N, C-alpha and C positions, 0 to 999 in steps of 0.2 A: 788268506782271511778267514778265519771257520765259522762258518754259519748253522752248524751244529750242535748241540753240546755232548761231548764224549761219553758215553755207558760203559761200563765194564758190566760184560756179562760173563758170567762166571760157570764154563764148561763142566758138567758131571764126568765122571770117572769111573765106570767108563763110558763112552757115549753110545746113542742108539747104532744099532746095523743092520743091513737088510735083511738078516736072518731073524731077527726079534720080531715078536709079535705085541701090538701097541693098542691097548683097548682106551678110546678119547671119550669125556663124558664131561657135560655142562653147557655152558651156555653158548648162543649161535657163534660165537668166533672161534670154539671148537670145530666147528662143521668149516671153518677158509685151513684151519690148520689139517685137521683130518681128510679133507677133500683133496691136500694138497699131495699128502701124504699117499694118499692111495690110488693116485694120479700117477704117481710115479712108482706105483707097483709094490709098496711096504704093504706087511700083512698088519692091516687094521680093522679091528671095529668100534664103532662108529654111534656115541649115543643111543644106547639098546632102548633108552626110555624115551627118546625124543631129547628136544631141547630143556635143560634145566636150569636154572638162573641161582637161586641160592644154596646156601651149604646145607641146608636140612635135605632138602630134596635129594642131592646128590650122595649125601651121605645113605639115606636113606635104599636107595636106588643101589647103593653099590652092597648095602648089608645085603638088600634083598636078590644080588646074585650070588654072594657068598651061601647063601640058605639055601637058592633055588626056590624060592618061595612058590607056591603056585597061586595063582587069581584064578575068580570062578566070579560069575555074574552078580553075585551078592557084592562084590565090591565095585563095579559099578554105576551109574546114575544115569537118567534121562533128560534130556536137554534139549530143545532144537531141532527135534526128530533123530538124535542121534543118541548111541549108548558112549558113556565117557568113562575113563579111570582118572581121580584125583592125582594118581601119583605118573601118570604119563603124558603126555604132547598131544595136541590134537591129528596126529598123523595116525594114531590108534584107534580114532572113533570111527565108529560103523553105524549103519541102519540095523544092522545083526547083531544082538548081543553077546551069539556064542561065538560068530566071528572074530566079533572084537578081544575077547578074551581068549581066544585061540592065536591069534595075531601076537597077543601080549605075551602069553605063556610061550609059545615060540622064541620070540626074542629073548624072555628072561633064560630059558634052557640053553639057547645059544651064547647069553654071556656069562652063566655058570660056566660053561666050559671053556669057553675061551679065557676066562679072568683066571682059571685054574693054571693055566701056561701061560698065561702072557708075561713077556720080561719089562714092560712098560703100562704105567697106565700117568694119561694126562688129564690132568682136572683142570678145567679153566671156569671159576668161578664169576657169576656176573654181580649179582647185588646181594647186600645184607636184607633186604626187605623179603619178608615170608608172610605168608596169607594162612589164617587158618579158619576154618568153618566154623560161622556162629549161627545159621539157619538154623532153627526148632524145629523145622519140619523134615529134615534132612536124617537118616540116621549115621551118618559119619559125621565125625565132630576131630578134626586133627587139620595139620598141616596140608597144604596143598602144593604140588609141582605146575600145577596150571588151574588155571579158573575158567577156560573152556567157554568165556564171554558170560558168565553167569551174572546174574544180577548183583553189582556191588557191593548192596546190603548183607548178601550171604557172608559177609566176610569180615575178617578183623586182620588189618594188616600190620604189621610192626615191624623197624629195625634191629635185627638179633643183635644183641652185646657179643663184644669180644669176648667174655666169657661163655657165652652161651656157644659162639662159634667156634671155639677153640674145644670143648668138652663132646662137643657133636663131632667135630673132624678126628680130634685124638681118639676117641672112642673107636672108630671106623677105619681108622690109620693100623689101631691095633688087631682088628679082627682080620683085616686085608693081608698084615704079614703073618697073620698064624694061617690061613688061608693059604698063603702065597708065600714062601719065604725065601722065593728069589725076586719076587716084585720091587721094581723099583717106581720109584712116584716123582713127574714135573706136576707142580702147581702153577700156573699161572693166571691173572687177573682180566679180564677184557677190557680192551679199551673202548668198548661202546658205552656211550654216556644214556644212562635213564633218564633222563631231562622229564619225563612225568613227574618223578617223584620230585623234581626241583634240583636245581643245578648246585645248590649247598648242602640238601640232603643224599645228591648224588655223590659229591665229594666224601661227605662222611661215610656212607657207604661202602664204598671202593676203598676207604683206607681204615675201616676194621678187617677186612678181607685181608688186605696187605700185610696189616699188623697180625695175625693167624696163621699166615702163611710162612712167613719170615721166622716166627717162632717154632713153626713144626720141623721148618728148615734146620734149626739150629740143633732143635731137638732129637731127628733122627737122621744121621747120616747116609738113608736112601731115600732122602726127599730132597728135591732139586728147585730151583725158581728161576722160571724164564717169565723176562721182565717184557712183556708184550704191552703193558700200558705204557710202563715208562717210556717205550718206544717211540708210539703213538703221541702221548701227551707232553712229552718230557723232548725229546729228540725232535720227530718231527714240528710238533707245537704249532700248527697253522692249519687253518678251515678250510684250503686245499685240497687237504688229505682226506678232507670227508665226504661225506655222500652229498646229496642235497638236502637231506634232513638235518645235516649239520651233526649225526650222531651215530654214526655207521660211518667207519673208515671205508674209502674209498678204495679199487684196485692197486693205485700205486702204494697208498698206505700197506695194506694184508701183503703185499708183494715185498717190501719193505722187510716187515716183522717175518716172514717166511722166510727169506733169506737168511737173516742171522739167526733163525732156529737152523737151519741145514747147517751153516755156518760154525754154531758153536755146541750143537747139541747132537749133530750128526757124525758117525766117524767118517775120516779123509778118506779112507776106502769108498764106504757108500755113497760119500758126496761125488767122487768119481765116477761109480756109477751110474748115480742119480743123473748127472749130466748126460751119460750115454742111453739111458731109458727115455729121457724126455726128449731128446731127437728121435726117437723110436714113434713117440707120443705126437710130437709134430707132425710129421709124418705121415700118422692115422688119420689126421683130420683133413689133409691135404682131400680136395675137392676138384676132381681134374675137369675142365673145360671138355676136351676129346676122352673119354676114356677108352678107346678102341684104338687109338694112335700105339703105335710102336713106342713112343717116347714114355708114357705112361706105364706100360706094360716092362718095360726096362727098369722102372724107377719104383715097379713093386717089386719086382725078381733082387733088385739091389738092396732094396730094406729088406724083402723076406731073407736075405741071407743074412742080413747083419741081425736081425732079431731072433734067428735060429741060432747064430754064434752065440750071442749073450744069454739065450735059453741052456745052451749046452755048458758053458762056462760055471752060470748059475741056475742050475736046477730048481732051487727054492723059489725061483720068479715065476710069476703066473703071465705067460705072455702067449696063452693058446689063441686068444681073440685076436691079437695083431697078427699072428703067424697065418693065421685062417683068412684074415681081409689082405695081406699081400701076398696070398697063395694064389689069388685070382690071376694073378698075370703069368 
């Protein structure tokens, strides 16, 4: 008896290799994918603006990387004892406006250089809802990536239409392909429910994202769709796969999605290498009760030899920290 719906996942051709450079951007689910790939020692750069949810913010950030647009203190605003950027997550906020700008521009420069040589761009869209500043006392007027807990009356909230999303993303993609002619793009829609918008509104919001993404996949042969949303909502399809807030997929659901990503979007050879790297990462996390014993030193030496062998065979992997850790033995 089958207790799950079957979902046909279409693999890109070619698939992701360990040698590839991967830029990831978008919603919080981006970080689940990005952290997993980074832990497996894939060459990644993740969310240079911090977490972004709506298509306007994602497209704006990507175009800013292409242009390597510098920010200055006039782009910031002061609220609750911190300087913030409307286009960046609160992780960039700072009590010192100059340090805030410096951190933003350092990330901007890194993203520009990385995107120029990236093989893959992975974009996770979270919501069709977009926020725009309407507060007359503020010098800035326009869309924002993060509200930074500013008063709700400062903003107009709107659900972007399919046409609006399509125009914004289509323009962004044309600029991306002009900037990096070898870039390939993977779109996915976050399975995280935005229930504060309302369940019906959340479904409408996700539906618009899915419609636009599939339009883009059909239009460009270098754009692919990974169905993270469908894997959680339609295949797992049970509240036991959500965290206590019933909004965020829990560890089991996230791991299920990541396993499918590796299976269908990463090459067979790189999947096998990932299994070997995972063994090294697991050993690296081992916490000995008696680190001075000969048994633990033997454990370290054994894993040092295994790590060194992988490093020599695949010199593009970054295993320096692991080699240093195991060399204690």
